[in-house]
Structures are given as C-alpha cells and as structure tokens.
C-alpha positions in Angstrom: 92.5 92.6 116.9 90.4 93.9 114.1 86.6 94.7 114.0 84.8 94.3 110.7 81.3 94.4 109.6 79.6 91.4 108.2 79.6 93.1 104.8 83.3 93.9 105.0 83.9 90.2 106.0 82.2 88.9 102.9 83.9 91.2 100.6 87.6 90.5 102.3 87.2 87.1 103.3 90.3 85.7 101.9 92.3 88.6 103.3 90.8 88.2 106.9 91.4 84.3 106.6 95.1 85.0 105.9 95.3 87.5 108.9 93.7 84.8 111.3 96.0 82.2 110.0 98.9 84.7 110.7 97.8 84.8 114.3 95.4 87.9 114.4 92.0 87.8 115.9 89.4 89.3 113.8 85.9 90.3 115.3 83.0 90.4 112.8 80.5 92.8 114.4 78.0 92.1 115.7 78.1 88.4 115.0 81.4 86.5 115.7 85.2 86.4 116.7 87.4 84.7 114.4 90.7 83.7 115.9 93.4 81.1 115.2 92.7 77.8 116.9 95.7 78.0 119.2 94.2 81.2 120.5 90.7 79.7 121.0 92.3 76.7 122.7 91.3 74.2 120.2 93.4 71.4 118.7 93.4 70.3 115.3 91.3 67.3 116.3 88.9 69.4 118.3 88.4 71.6 115.3 87.8 68.6 113.0 85.2 67.2 115.4 83.4 70.4 116.0 83.1 71.1 112.2 81.8 67.4 111.7 79.3 67.9 114.5 77.8 71.0 112.6 77.4 69.0 109.5 
C-alpha cells in the first residue's frame, strides 16, 4: 500500500489508477483510500449501483 498526498494524486492519477487496477491499494492522505473493488468487497454491480447513486 502506498500513501500519496492529494496534490501527488492529482499529478499522477493515471499511474495510480493503473497500480490500483493491478491490485495495489493507495491511500490519498488525508482524504481517501483507493483499492481494487475485490479488496473493498464490492462486486461490479455494487460498484455500478454505488456510482449511479452518487450521480
């Protein structure tokens, strides 16, 4: 798991997204934790429903 600042996450978003897709968890300090859905316990349908409910 890697920790990055919000500024670093903005500047390296594509790289971080690829790392998460590859299975790595990334913590954006102090705001969020990005993890592949299988690590977060969400199915594809659950992710879709969650995204749709947030608009």
